[in-house]
C-alpha positions as CSV (number, residue, x, y, z in Angstrom):
1,M,-17.1,93.9,2.0
2,K,-14.9,94.0,-1.0
3,R,-14.2,90.9,-2.9
4,F,-11.1,90.1,-4.6
5,Q,-11.3,90.0,-8.2
6,L,-9.7,87.6,-10.9
7,A,-7.4,90.5,-12.3
8,D,-6.2,91.1,-8.6
9,H,-5.2,87.5,-8.3
10,Q,-3.5,87.4,-11.4
11,S,-1.6,90.7,-10.4
12,R,-0.5,89.1,-7.0
13,F,0.7,86.0,-9.0
14,E,2.7,88.2,-11.0
15,T,4.1,90.5,-8.5
16,I,5.3,87.2,-6.6
17,I,6.8,85.6,-9.6
18,R,8.7,88.9,-10.7
19,K,9.9,89.2,-6.9
20,L,11.5,85.7,-7.1
21,R,13.2,86.4,-10.4
22,E,14.6,89.7,-9.4
23,N,15.9,88.0,-6.1
24,G,17.7,85.2,-8.2
25,H,15.3,82.4,-7.4
26,K,14.5,79.9,-10.5
27,V,10.8,79.8,-11.2
28,T,10.0,76.0,-11.4
29,P,6.9,74.4,-12.4
30,Q,6.5,73.4,-8.6
31,R,7.1,77.0,-7.4
32,L,4.6,78.2,-10.0
33,A,1.9,75.9,-8.7
34,I,2.5,76.8,-5.0
35,V,2.4,80.6,-6.0
36,R,-0.7,79.9,-7.9
37,Q,-2.5,78.3,-4.8
38,L,-1.5,81.2,-2.7
39,T,-2.9,83.6,-5.0
40,H,-5.8,82.1,-6.8
41,G,-6.6,79.0,-4.3
42,E,-9.6,79.3,-1.7
43,G,-9.3,81.0,1.6
44,H,-6.0,81.3,3.5
45,P,-4.3,77.7,2.9
46,S,-2.0,75.8,5.1
47,V,1.1,74.2,3.9
48,E,-0.8,70.7,4.1
49,D,-3.7,72.4,2.2
50,I,-1.5,73.5,-0.7
51,Y,0.5,70.1,-0.8
52,D,-2.7,68.4,-1.3
53,R,-4.1,70.5,-4.0
54,I,-0.9,70.2,-6.0
55,K,0.6,66.6,-5.3
56,K,-1.3,65.0,-8.1
57,D,0.4,67.3,-10.4
58,F,4.0,66.7,-8.8
59,P,3.9,63.2,-7.2
60,T,7.5,63.4,-6.3
61,M,7.4,66.5,-4.4
62,S,7.4,66.7,-0.7
63,L,5.5,68.8,1.9
64,A,9.1,70.0,3.0
65,T,9.4,71.6,-0.5
66,V,6.1,73.4,-0.1
67,Y,6.9,74.5,3.2
68,R,10.4,75.9,2.2
69,N,8.8,77.9,-0.8
70,I,6.5,79.4,1.4
71,V,9.2,80.3,3.7
72,L,10.9,81.8,0.9
73,I,8.1,83.9,-0.5
74,K,7.4,85.0,3.0
75,S,10.9,86.2,3.5
76,L,10.5,88.5,0.3
77,G,7.3,90.1,2.0
78,E,5.0,88.4,-0.3
79,V,2.8,86.1,1.7
80,L,1.4,86.8,5.4
81,E,1.7,84.0,7.9
82,L,-1.4,83.5,10.4
83,G,0.0,81.5,13.3
84,F,-2.8,80.0,15.5
85,A,-2.4,78.9,19.1
86,D,-2.9,75.1,18.4
87,G,0.4,75.4,16.3
88,S,-1.2,75.6,13.0
89,N,-0.5,78.2,10.2
90,R,-2.3,79.7,7.5
91,Y,-1.1,81.9,4.6
92,D,-2.5,84.9,2.8
93,G,-0.9,85.5,-0.6
94,N,-3.2,88.2,-1.8
95,K,-2.9,90.6,1.1
96,P,0.7,90.2,2.4
97,Y,0.3,93.0,4.8
98,P,-1.5,93.3,8.2
99,H,-5.3,93.2,7.9
100,P,-8.0,91.8,10.1
101,H,-9.7,88.3,9.8
102,V,-12.8,86.6,10.9
103,I,-12.2,82.9,11.7
104,C,-14.8,80.4,12.1
105,I,-14.3,78.3,15.3
106,R,-15.7,75.3,13.6
107,C,-14.9,75.0,10.0
108,K,-11.6,77.3,10.3
109,K,-12.9,79.4,7.4
110,I,-11.0,82.7,7.2
111,V,-12.6,86.0,5.9
112,D,-10.8,89.2,5.2
113,P,-13.4,92.0,6.3
114,D,-12.6,95.6,5.0
115,L,-12.7,97.9,8.0
116,D,-12.6,101.4,7.1
117,S,-11.9,102.4,10.9
118,L,-8.6,100.2,11.2
119,D,-6.1,103.1,10.3
120,E,-8.1,105.1,12.8
121,M,-7.9,102.3,15.5
122,K,-4.1,101.8,14.8
123,N,-3.5,105.6,15.2
124,E,-5.7,105.5,18.5
125,V,-3.7,102.9,19.7
126,A,-0.4,104.4,19.1
127,S,-1.6,107.8,20.7
128,E,-3.0,106.1,23.8
129,T,0.0,103.7,24.4
130,D,3.0,106.1,23.2
131,F,4.0,103.3,20.8
132,K,5.1,103.5,17.3
133,I,3.0,100.8,15.8
134,L,5.2,98.7,13.2
135,N,2.7,95.8,12.9
136,H,-0.5,94.5,14.2
137,R,-2.9,91.5,13.9
138,L,-6.6,91.7,14.6
139,D,-8.7,88.4,14.5
140,F,-12.3,88.0,15.4
141,F,-13.5,84.5,16.2
142,G,-17.1,83.3,15.5
143,I,-19.3,80.8,13.8
144,C,-19.9,81.2,10.2
145,G,-23.2,81.2,8.4
146,N,-22.6,77.9,6.9
147,C,-21.8,76.2,10.2
148,M,-24.9,78.0,11.9
149,K,-27.2,76.7,8.9
150,T,-25.9,73.1,9.9
151,E,-26.5,73.5,13.6
152,G,-29.9,74.1,13.4
């Protein structure tokens, strides 16, 4: 599994900031902090996770402000939203395109595996169904190694 390097995180950060500016949006300190969490933060954070991580630096900022900014960044095609059956959403600012996820059903950790066969699978589905595949979502659910260790 390929790991996302610090340079990749910085590149994603700069890409989102550039896209905001190109589309006429101000780059405020709060917006910078939200983008930094989406690109440099751990895992696939929820709006609440991002809010909790930056509220000490911006005590007057609301949860709604974080949500509005994520919706804006999503509208620019620069963040992937992962919706779950329980109504929760998590966000990926590093890979804003469809890709597979492995999700721990206990701790909710999300990992991005690199699957060489994904394009082949997409082509096979298109061929078998006579669909033009525009988007996809592939999630695997299980129990991560850390949670298995604490069980036993």
